[in-house]
C-alpha positions in Angstrom: -68.8 48.3 184.1 -70.6 51.2 185.8 -67.9 53.5 187.1 -68.4 56.1 189.8 -65.7 58.9 189.7 -65.2 60.7 193.0 -63.4 64.0 193.5 -62.8 64.6 197.3 -63.8 67.8 198.9 -61.2 70.6 199.4 -61.1 72.0 203.0 -61.7 75.7 203.6 -58.3 77.1 202.4 -57.1 80.2 200.7 -57.3 78.4 197.3 -60.8 77.0 197.8 -62.3 80.6 197.4 -65.3 79.1 199.2 -66.4 82.4 200.8 -65.9 84.3 197.5 -68.1 81.9 195.7 -71.0 82.8 198.0 -71.2 86.1 196.0 -72.0 84.0 192.8 -74.2 81.1 191.8 -71.2 78.8 191.5 -70.3 75.9 193.9 -66.6 75.4 193.3 -63.6 77.2 191.8 -62.3 74.5 189.5 -63.5 71.2 188.0 -61.4 68.1 188.6 -59.4 68.2 185.3 -57.3 65.1 186.2 -60.3 63.0 186.9 -62.1 64.1 183.8 -59.0 63.3 181.7 -58.7 59.9 183.3 -62.4 59.2 182.5 -61.6 59.7 178.8 -59.1 56.8 179.0 -61.7 54.4 180.4 -63.6 52.2 177.9 -66.1 54.3 176.0 -68.9 51.8 176.5 -68.6 51.9 180.3 -71.4 54.0 181.9 -69.8 56.8 184.0 -71.0 59.1 186.7 -68.9 61.8 188.5 -69.5 63.1 192.0 -67.5 66.2 192.9 -67.9 66.5 196.6 -67.1 70.2 196.3 -70.4 70.5 194.4 -72.7 67.9 195.9 -72.9 65.1 198.4 -72.2 61.4 197.7 -75.6 59.8 197.9 -76.4 56.1 198.7 -78.0 56.0 195.3 -74.7 56.7 193.7 -73.1 53.8 195.6 -75.9 51.5 194.8 -75.6 52.3 191.0 -71.8 51.8 190.8 -69.9 48.6 190.2 -66.4 50.2 190.6 -65.1 53.5 192.1 -62.3 55.6 190.8 -61.0 58.3 193.1 -58.2 60.9 192.7 -57.0 64.0 194.5 -54.3 66.0 196.1 -52.8 65.8 199.6 -55.0 68.6 200.9 -58.1 66.4 200.1 -56.9 63.5 202.2 -59.6 63.6 204.9 -62.4 63.7 202.4 -60.9 61.0 200.3 -60.5 58.7 203.3 -64.2 59.2 204.2 -65.3 58.5 200.7 -63.2 55.3 200.5 -64.7 54.2 203.8 -68.2 54.6 202.5 -67.3 52.6 199.3 -65.9 49.8 201.4 -69.1 49.6 203.4 -71.0 49.4 200.1 -68.8 46.6 199.0 -67.4 48.5 196.0 -63.8 48.0 194.7 -61.8 51.3 194.8 -59.2 52.3 192.3 -57.1 55.3 193.5 -54.6 57.6 191.7 -53.3 61.1 191.6 -50.7 63.0 193.7 -52.4 62.1 197.0 -51.9 58.4 196.5 -48.8 58.5 194.4 -46.8 60.4 197.0 -47.7 58.2 200.0 -49.3 54.9 198.8 -48.4 53.1 202.0 -51.0 55.2 203.9 -53.9 53.7 202.0 -53.9 49.9 202.7 -57.7 50.0 202.4 -57.6 50.8 198.6 -58.1 47.8 196.3 -56.0 49.1 193.4 -53.4 51.9 193.4 -52.9 53.2 189.8 -50.1 55.7 190.4 -48.1 58.2 188.4 -49.5 59.6 185.2 -52.8 58.1 184.2 -51.9 57.9 180.5 -49.2 55.3 181.4 -50.7 53.5 184.4 -54.4 53.2 183.7 -54.2 51.2 180.5 -52.1 48.6 182.3 -54.7 48.2 185.0 -57.5 48.1 182.4 -55.7 45.3 180.4 -55.3 43.2 183.5 -58.8 43.8 184.6 -60.1 42.6 181.2 -58.0 39.5 181.6 -59.4 38.9 185.1 -56.2 39.4 187.0 -55.9 43.0 188.2 -53.0 43.7 190.5 -53.0 46.0 193.5 -50.2 48.3 192.5 -49.4 50.0 189.1 -46.6 52.6 189.0 -44.8 52.5 185.7 -41.5 54.3 185.2 -41.1 57.2 182.8 -43.4 60.0 181.7 -46.4 60.2 179.4 -46.3 61.5 175.9 -48.9 64.4 176.1 -49.5 64.2 172.4 -51.6 61.1 173.3 -53.4 62.6 176.2 -57.2 62.6 175.6 -59.6 65.5 175.8 -61.3 65.7 179.2 -65.0 64.5 179.3 -66.5 67.9 180.1 -70.0 66.5 179.6 -69.5 64.7 183.0 -68.7 67.9 184.9 -71.6 70.2 184.8 -69.6 73.3 184.0 -72.4 75.6 185.4 -71.1 74.7 188.9 -67.7 76.2 188.4 -66.2 79.6 188.3 -63.2 78.6 186.1 -62.5 75.9 183.6 -59.1 74.1 183.4 -56.8 73.0 180.7 -53.3 71.6 180.7 -50.6 72.4 178.1 -47.5 71.0 179.7 -46.1 68.9 182.6 -42.8 69.2 184.3 -40.6 72.2 185.3 -36.9 72.9 184.4 -36.2 74.2 187.9 -35.7 71.9 190.9 -36.7 73.8 194.1 -35.9 71.8 197.3 -39.4 71.8 198.7 -41.4 71.2 195.5 -42.5 67.7 194.5 -43.4 68.7 190.9 -40.1 67.4 189.5 -40.3 64.3 191.6 -43.7 63.5 190.1 -43.4 64.9 186.6 -39.7 65.5 185.8 -37.6 68.4 184.9 -38.0 68.2 181.1 -41.2 70.0 180.2 -43.5 68.0 178.0 -46.2 69.7 176.0 -49.4 69.0 174.1 -49.4 70.3 170.5 -51.0 73.7 169.8 -53.6 71.8 167.8 -54.6 69.8 170.9 -54.9 72.9 173.0 -57.1 74.6 170.4 -59.3 71.6 170.2 -59.9 71.7 173.9 -60.6 75.4 173.8 -63.0 74.9 170.9 -64.8 72.2 172.9 -65.3 74.6 175.8 -66.3 77.4 173.5 -68.9 75.3 171.7 -70.3 74.3 175.1 -71.0 78.0 175.7 -68.2 78.6 178.1 -67.0 82.2 178.3 -65.6 82.5 181.8 -61.9 82.1 182.7 -59.7 79.1 181.8 -56.9 78.1 184.1 -53.9 76.6 182.4 -52.8 74.3 185.3 -49.2 73.9 184.2 -46.8 74.1 187.1 -44.6 76.4 185.0 -46.3 77.5 181.8 -43.0 79.1 180.5 -40.9 76.0 181.2 -40.0 75.8 177.5 -40.1 79.4 176.4 -38.9 78.8 172.8 -41.7 76.4 172.0 -44.2 78.5 173.8 -43.3 81.6 171.8 -43.1 79.8 168.4 -46.0 77.3 168.7 -48.7 77.7 171.3 -48.9 81.5 171.8 -49.2 82.3 168.0 -51.9 79.6 167.8 -53.8 81.1 170.8 -53.5 84.6 169.3 -55.0 83.4 166.1 -57.7 81.5 168.0 -58.6 84.6 169.9 -59.5 86.6 166.8 -63.2 87.4 166.8 -63.8 86.0 170.2 -64.7 87.9 173.3 -64.4 86.6 176.9 -62.7 83.4 178.2 -59.6 85.1 179.8 -56.7 82.8 180.7 -54.5 82.5 183.8 -51.6 80.2 184.7 -48.5 79.6 186.8 -45.1 80.9 185.7 -41.6 81.6 187.2 -40.3 85.1 188.0 -38.0 85.1 185.0 -41.0 85.9 182.9 -40.2 89.5 183.9 -37.1 89.3 181.7 -39.1 88.5 178.6 -41.0 91.6 177.3 -42.0 90.1 174.0 -43.2 86.9 175.7 -45.3 88.9 178.1 -46.8 90.9 175.3 -47.7 87.7 173.4 -49.3 86.2 176.5 -51.5 89.3 176.9 -52.5 89.2 173.2 -53.3 85.5 173.6 -55.7 86.3 176.4 -53.8 85.9 179.6 -54.5 88.4 182.4 -53.2 86.7 185.6 -50.1 84.7 186.5 -49.3 83.0 189.8 -45.5 83.1 190.7 -43.7 81.4 193.5 -41.8 84.3 194.9 -41.3 82.6 198.3 -39.1 85.1 200.3 -37.1 88.3 200.1 -34.3 86.5 202.1 -31.5 85.7 199.7 -30.0 83.1 202.1 -33.4 81.3 202.2 -33.7 81.3 198.5 -30.3 79.8 198.2 -31.1 77.2 200.9 -34.2 75.9 198.9 -32.4 76.1 195.5 -34.8 78.7 194.2 -32.0 80.0 192.0 -34.3 81.7 189.4 -35.3 84.1 192.2 -31.8 85.0 193.4 -30.2 88.3 192.8 -33.4 90.0 191.7 -35.3 93.1 192.6 -38.5 91.2 193.2 -40.6 94.4 193.6 -39.4 95.8 190.3 -39.8 92.4 188.5 -43.4 92.2 189.8 -44.2 95.7 188.6 -42.8 95.0 185.2 -45.2 92.1 184.8 -48.1 94.1 186.1 -47.3 96.9 183.6 -47.4 94.4 180.8 -51.0 93.7 181.6 -50.7 90.6 183.9 -52.0 90.5 187.5 -49.4 88.8 189.7 -50.6 86.4 192.4 -47.8 85.3 194.6 -46.8 82.3 196.8 -44.7 83.1 199.9 -43.1 80.9 202.5 -41.8 81.5 206.1 -39.9 78.9 208.2 -36.7 78.3 206.2 -33.6 77.5 208.3 -32.1 80.9 207.4 -35.2 82.8 208.4 -35.0 85.0 211.5 -37.8 87.0 213.2 -37.2 89.9 210.8 -38.6 87.8 207.9 -42.2 88.6 208.9 -41.8 92.3 208.4 -39.7 91.8 205.3 -42.4 89.7 203.8 -45.0 92.4 204.6 -42.8 95.1 203.0 -42.3 93.0 199.8 -45.9 92.2 199.4 -47.3 95.6 200.1 -44.7 97.4 198.0 -45.2 95.1 195.0 -49.0 95.3 195.1 -49.4 91.5 195.1 -53.0 91.5 196.2 -53.5 87.7 196.3 -50.5 86.8 198.5 -50.6 83.2 199.6 -48.2 82.9 202.5 -47.7 79.5 204.2 -45.3 77.8 206.6 -42.6 75.7 205.0 -43.6 72.1 204.6 -41.6 69.1 203.3 -43.7 67.0 200.9 -42.7 63.3 200.8 -40.5 62.6 197.7 -38.7 65.9 197.8 -35.0 66.6 198.7 -36.2 68.7 201.6 -38.2 65.8 203.0 -35.2 63.4 202.6 -32.7 65.8 204.2 -34.9 66.6 207.2 -35.9 63.0 207.7 -32.3 62.0 207.9 -31.8 64.8 210.5 -34.8 63.6 212.5 -36.8 66.8 211.8 -39.9 65.3 210.2 -42.9 65.2 212.5 -45.9 62.9 212.2 -48.2 65.8 211.4 -50.2 65.7 208.2 -49.2 68.0 205.5 -51.0 69.5 202.4 -52.3 72.9 203.4 -49.5 75.1 204.5 -51.7 78.1 205.2 -53.3 76.8 208.4 -50.3 77.5 210.7 -49.2 73.9 210.6 -46.0 72.3 209.3 -44.6 68.7 209.2 -41.1 69.8 210.0 -39.2 70.9 213.1 -38.1 74.4 212.1 -34.8 76.0 213.2 -36.8 79.0 214.5 -38.6 78.4 217.7 -42.0 76.8 216.6 -44.1 79.1 218.9 -42.2 82.2 217.6 -42.7 81.0 214.0 -46.5 80.4 214.4 -47.0 83.7 216.3 -45.0 85.6 213.6 -47.0 83.9 210.9 -50.3 84.8 212.6 -49.3 88.4 212.9 -48.1 88.5 209.3 -51.4 87.2 207.9 -53.4 89.3 210.3 -51.7 92.4 208.9 -51.8 91.4 205.2 -55.5 90.7 205.2 -56.6 93.5 207.5 -58.9 95.8 205.5 -56.5 98.8 205.5 -53.5 96.9 204.3 -55.4 94.8 201.8 -57.2 97.7 200.1 -54.0 99.7 200.0 -52.5 96.8 198.2 -55.3 96.8 195.6 -54.6 100.5 194.8 -50.9 99.9 194.6 -51.6 97.1 192.1 -54.0 99.1 190.0 -51.6 102.0 189.8 -49.1 99.7 188.0 -51.5 97.4 186.1 -52.2 98.2 182.5 -55.0 96.0 181.3 -54.5 95.5 177.6 -55.9 92.1 176.8 -59.2 90.2 177.1 -61.8 91.4 179.5 -64.3 89.0 181.1 -67.9 89.9 180.1 -70.2 91.4 182.8 -72.5 88.4 182.9 -75.2 87.5 185.4 -72.7 86.0 187.9 -70.5 89.1 187.9 -73.4 91.5 188.1 -74.8 89.5 191.0 -71.4 89.5 192.7 -71.2 93.3 192.3 -74.6 93.9 193.8 -73.9 91.4 196.7 -70.6 93.0 197.4 -72.2 96.4 197.7 -74.5 95.1 200.4 -72.2 92.6 202.2 -68.9 94.5 202.0 -70.2 98.1 201.5 -72.9 98.0 204.1 -72.5 95.1 206.5 -68.7 94.6 206.3 -66.2 96.1 208.7 -64.3 97.1 205.6 -67.1 99.2 204.2 -65.1 102.5 204.4 -62.2 100.9 202.4 -64.6 99.3 200.0 -66.4 102.5 198.9 -63.1 104.4 198.9 -61.6 101.8 196.5 -64.6 102.0 194.2 -64.4 105.8 194.1 -60.7 105.8 193.6 -61.0 103.2 190.8 -63.7 105.1 189.0 -61.6 108.3 189.1 -58.2 106.8 188.2 -58.6 103.3 186.7 -62.2 103.0 185.4 -61.4 100.1 183.1 -60.3 98.1 186.1 -63.5 98.5 188.1 -64.6 94.9 187.6 -61.2 93.6 188.8 -61.3 95.9 191.8 -64.6 94.5 192.9 -63.3 90.9 192.3 -60.3 91.6 194.5 -62.5 93.1 197.2 -64.5 89.9 197.2 -61.3 87.8 197.4 -60.3 89.8 200.4 -63.5 88.8 202.2 -62.6 85.2 201.5 -59.0 85.5 202.7 -60.1 87.2 206.0 -62.6 84.5 206.6 -59.9 81.8 206.2 -57.5 83.7 208.4 -60.2 83.9 211.1 -60.9 80.2 210.8 -57.4 78.9 210.8 -55.2 81.4 212.5 -56.9 82.2 215.8 -54.3 82.1 218.7 
């Protein structure tokens, strides 16, 4: 069976880093880890071909070659997925679909031949067994959660790693917290499940042996969900693996309570982590309580962020406006929190209610769910009727983003971060990509860009005060170019 695997295209969002990638020779930020892992479950003797629509177009020759199509993706990739499915239908190819996009709202895809939902390790073998018996069903969605000790290594040979800025690896699934707006627990449960440290090391060795030296993103929704096992099993193994190796820095997603764990932060830095993404959401205590973000309540979020930065970890932050308890003062409070904490990469979006969450259920019962699509909450859209006047919410959001990513505020935030940041771990090598990005940034940002004064001032300040962080300063300047482009595209009045 000749299998064509399709990863739909991501739209131009904050997380696409599309405009930052133009400074390098890479086409996409991350490879489709889920699709590559799923491919390893398919029979080994089936010929396989992957088309990542973020890297190249789907050609007629691909469709003519295939006998069956497997497609996955997230909600933000819906438009591209629907177009790819339409083309497969025209070509007369059966389509098998899975992943969060299809699991959350399967009823929206009547055109798909086979829906293989939930975790692939559980659902895909059932489909394959029925297919071999000549009686494949349309829907597979087994209960329970997968044993990650049986999860296969992704088939990196299908990916073409040279197209990506960062590789990906998964250690755990599930999160012990249960935030009202998050569908992680609905999809993956509250009890974190992990791969063994031996599995993770094998995957790292596979990437290393392929010559990969760039960053690796641990895609876990909360890497520190099981802190005891992390500290006693995986991190010691990563620290040991790191000996004698240069390059391949790690980043991941954690909860804010990491700031309470000085030894855990130190171990993460020794293991090679240099960046963490944290859902900070809002400085409004009433809004945190409303969304059950209990782990963020009663904290000095600025002090917690600085503690993590001083440990050697850059903090990227997720923020939300549009909670029922938000008032117009929330926009300035968000600006103050983000600027004072030096969170350079601040992803702020309007509150959305993903299907399957308690928030969605509560607002649907109240008649407050709209028919708008959801998935990218950074484009000024939402699928809920907010308690704040919608026009006021959108206008406040536009003003908030316009301020955060104006050159003066953005570059000031970089300096605030670098004053606190104490890089102590792995440093990415100055390879051809990074050197090219540096030279292009000097021309595009330092000569042509409207931020040229702030750009040269940042480089001068960094060389004088934080010379070891020069590479990071340039990277963040390039990120700022991307964020401003996205703001200009999505947030025009």
